[in-house]
C-alpha positions, 0 to 999 in steps of 0.5 A, spaced: 116 256 372 121 256 366 118 250 363 111 252 363 113 259 360 117 256 354 110 252 353 106 258 351 112 262 348 108 261 341 102 264 338 099 257 336 100 254 343 097 260 346 091 259 341 091 251 342 091 252 350 085 257 350 081 253 345 082 247 349 080 251 355 074 253 352 072 246 351 072 240 356 076 235 351 078 236 344 081 232 339 087 234 335 083 233 329 078 238 332 084 243 334 086 243 327 079 244 324 078 250 329 085 253 328 085 252 320 093 250 321 097 244 319 096 237 323 103 236 323 104 243 326 099 243 331 101 236 333 108 239 334 105 244 338 101 240 343 107 235 344 110 241 347 104 243 351 104 236 354 111 236 355 111 243 359 105 240 363 100 244 361 095 239 357 093 232 358 093 227 353 088 221 353 089 216 347 082 213 345 083 208 339 086 212 333 084 219 336 088 223 342 083 227 346 086 233 350 084 237 356 088 242 360 092 240 366 092 244 373 097 248 371 094 249 364 088 251 367 092 256 371 095 259 365 088 260 362 085 263 368 090 268 368 
C-alpha cells in the first residue's frame, strides 16, 4: 500500500493517473500535450507511476502507450 500511495504523492502524478483513466491508452506525447508540462518531467512521473504498479507501459516503436494497471484503476475509481 505504501508503494502505491507514494506513487500518487504528487499533483502531476495524480493528474497523469486521472488522464490515463479517462482514456484507454495514451502516449507520453499526448500526456505532455494534454497537461502542458515538460516532457522530461512527465516522463519521470510516469516512470514513478509505473514503478508503483499503477500504470502499464507498452512500447510501440518509438512511442510508449500508457494504460492503467488493475491497482491504478482502483485508485482512479476511488
